[in-house]
C-alpha positions as CSV (number, residue, x, y, z in Angstrom):
1,M,34.4,-7.4,-38.5
2,K,33.1,-8.8,-41.8
3,I,34.4,-12.1,-41.1
4,R,32.6,-12.1,-37.6
5,F,29.1,-11.4,-39.2
6,A,29.9,-13.9,-41.9
7,L,30.5,-16.6,-39.5
8,A,27.7,-15.6,-37.4
9,A,25.2,-15.6,-40.2
10,A,26.6,-19.1,-41.3
11,A,26.1,-20.5,-37.8
12,T,22.6,-19.1,-37.6
13,L,21.6,-20.5,-41.2
14,T,23.3,-23.7,-40.3
15,A,21.3,-23.9,-36.7
16,A,17.8,-22.9,-38.6
17,G,18.7,-25.7,-41.4
18,V,19.3,-28.3,-38.7
19,Q,16.2,-27.4,-36.6
20,A,13.9,-27.1,-39.7
21,A,15.1,-30.6,-41.0
22,D,14.7,-31.8,-37.5
23,R,11.0,-31.3,-36.9
24,A,9.6,-34.7,-37.7
25,E,7.5,-34.5,-34.6
26,E,5.5,-31.8,-36.0
27,V,4.3,-33.7,-39.1
28,P,1.2,-35.4,-37.3
29,I,0.1,-32.4,-36.3
30,R,0.4,-30.5,-39.5
31,T,-1.0,-33.5,-41.2
32,M,-4.2,-33.6,-38.6
33,I,-4.8,-29.8,-39.0
34,A,-4.9,-30.1,-43.1
35,A,-7.1,-33.2,-42.7
36,F,-9.4,-31.6,-40.3
37,N,-9.8,-28.7,-43.0
38,K,-10.6,-30.8,-45.7
39,G,-13.0,-33.2,-43.9
40,D,-10.7,-36.1,-44.3
41,V,-11.5,-38.0,-41.1
42,A,-9.5,-41.2,-42.0
43,L,-6.4,-39.0,-42.6
44,A,-7.2,-37.1,-39.2
45,K,-7.6,-40.2,-37.2
46,S,-4.3,-41.7,-38.8
47,T,-2.2,-39.0,-37.2
48,H,-3.3,-40.2,-33.6
49,V,-2.2,-43.4,-31.5
50,A,-4.6,-46.1,-31.3
51,A,-6.0,-44.5,-28.1
52,P,-5.5,-40.8,-27.9
53,M,-6.8,-38.3,-25.5
54,I,-8.6,-35.2,-26.6
55,L,-9.5,-32.2,-24.2
56,D,-11.7,-29.5,-26.0
57,E,-14.5,-27.1,-25.4
58,P,-17.3,-27.8,-27.6
59,T,-19.5,-29.8,-25.4
60,A,-19.4,-32.0,-22.2
61,P,-17.9,-34.0,-21.3
62,F,-14.7,-32.1,-22.6
63,T,-12.6,-34.9,-22.7
64,W,-12.4,-38.2,-25.0
65,S,-10.1,-40.8,-24.7
66,G,-9.7,-44.3,-26.0
67,S,-10.1,-46.2,-29.4
68,G,-13.1,-44.1,-30.3
69,A,-11.7,-40.5,-29.0
70,V,-11.2,-39.0,-32.5
71,D,-14.7,-40.3,-33.7
72,E,-16.6,-39.3,-30.6
73,W,-14.9,-36.0,-30.4
74,L,-15.8,-35.0,-34.0
75,A,-19.5,-36.3,-33.4
76,A,-19.4,-33.9,-30.4
77,L,-18.0,-31.0,-32.3
78,S,-20.4,-31.7,-35.3
79,K,-23.5,-31.5,-32.9
80,S,-22.4,-28.4,-31.1
81,E,-21.3,-26.4,-34.1
82,A,-24.7,-27.5,-36.0
83,N,-26.8,-26.6,-32.5
84,A,-24.8,-23.2,-32.6
85,G,-25.3,-22.4,-36.0
86,K,-21.7,-22.4,-37.0
87,T,-20.3,-23.6,-40.4
88,G,-17.1,-23.9,-42.4
89,G,-14.7,-24.0,-39.5
90,K,-11.1,-24.2,-40.3
91,V,-7.9,-24.4,-38.4
92,A,-4.8,-22.4,-39.0
93,L,-1.7,-23.2,-37.1
94,G,0.4,-20.3,-36.1
95,A,4.1,-20.4,-34.6
96,F,5.2,-23.3,-32.8
97,T,6.0,-21.6,-29.7
98,R,7.6,-24.5,-27.5
99,E,8.7,-28.1,-28.6
100,T,10.8,-30.1,-25.9
101,V,11.7,-33.6,-27.5
102,M,13.0,-36.2,-24.9
103,G,14.0,-39.3,-27.0
104,D,10.7,-40.7,-28.4
105,H,8.1,-38.3,-27.0
106,A,7.7,-34.5,-27.4
107,Y,5.7,-31.8,-26.0
108,I,4.6,-29.0,-28.8
109,V,2.7,-26.0,-28.1
110,A,1.3,-24.1,-31.2
111,Q,-0.6,-20.7,-31.8
112,S,-3.7,-21.5,-33.4
113,T,-6.9,-19.7,-35.0
114,Y,-10.2,-21.4,-35.6
115,T,-12.3,-19.2,-38.3
116,F,-15.9,-20.0,-38.8
117,Q,-19.2,-18.7,-40.1
118,Q,-22.3,-18.1,-37.6
119,A,-25.3,-15.8,-38.1
120,K,-23.6,-14.5,-41.5
121,R,-20.8,-13.3,-39.5
122,T,-17.0,-14.4,-39.6
123,M,-16.2,-15.4,-36.2
124,R,-12.6,-16.2,-35.0
125,E,-11.2,-18.0,-31.8
126,T,-7.5,-17.4,-31.3
127,G,-5.7,-19.8,-29.1
128,T,-3.2,-22.3,-28.4
129,M,-3.2,-25.9,-29.2
130,T,-0.7,-28.4,-27.0
131,F,0.3,-31.7,-28.1
132,A,2.0,-34.6,-26.9
133,V,3.4,-36.8,-29.4
134,V,5.3,-40.0,-29.4
135,K,7.4,-42.0,-32.0
136,Q,5.9,-45.2,-32.9
137,A,8.2,-47.6,-35.0
138,A,9.6,-45.0,-37.6
139,E,6.8,-42.3,-37.3
140,W,5.5,-39.9,-34.7
141,K,1.9,-40.0,-33.5
142,I,-0.4,-37.7,-31.5
143,Q,-1.0,-39.0,-28.1
144,A,-2.9,-36.2,-26.8
145,W,-3.9,-32.9,-27.6
146,T,-6.0,-29.6,-26.2
147,W,-7.3,-26.5,-27.6
148,T,-7.4,-23.6,-25.3
149,S,-8.8,-20.4,-26.2
150,P,-11.1,-17.4,-25.3
151,E,-14.6,-17.1,-26.9
152,A,-14.8,-16.3,-30.5
153,V,-15.3,-13.0,-31.4
154,P,-16.4,-11.3,-34.8
155,V,-13.7,-10.7,-37.5
156,E,-13.6,-7.0,-38.4
157,K,-14.0,-6.2,-42.0
158,S,-11.0,-4.1,-43.5
159,R,-11.9,-0.7,-44.5
């Protein structure tokens, strides 16, 4: 019984190790989110293909595509947030709930949270980000992504 448990544990750890080491397709996603949170537009843009597609909810047209997509989306987001009195927005990635890799393409879904200040209250949108990434030369790039969530709700203060 002890041998079976040890073998099962070793197999699980080995599989987890391979899985963790084999997640290069997540790198542009994690890099984009970190760059967004720091306000590093150049780095955020560098994680995308030359003409990405973005589907997000801040304002019409809700989709941005082509070589100017990231800049146009950021401009729309900034204007929308300023008009709504939102400041300090940060994205936190949660668990990656689905990853399908087929050759040089991957489909990735991650739980996500967007927290910001509005009218002196901390607000939070809890949702999902979905990405299509493609391997170009030796690195993965974001080809398309979308944000999906219900409306933001106030964060309850801990007692």
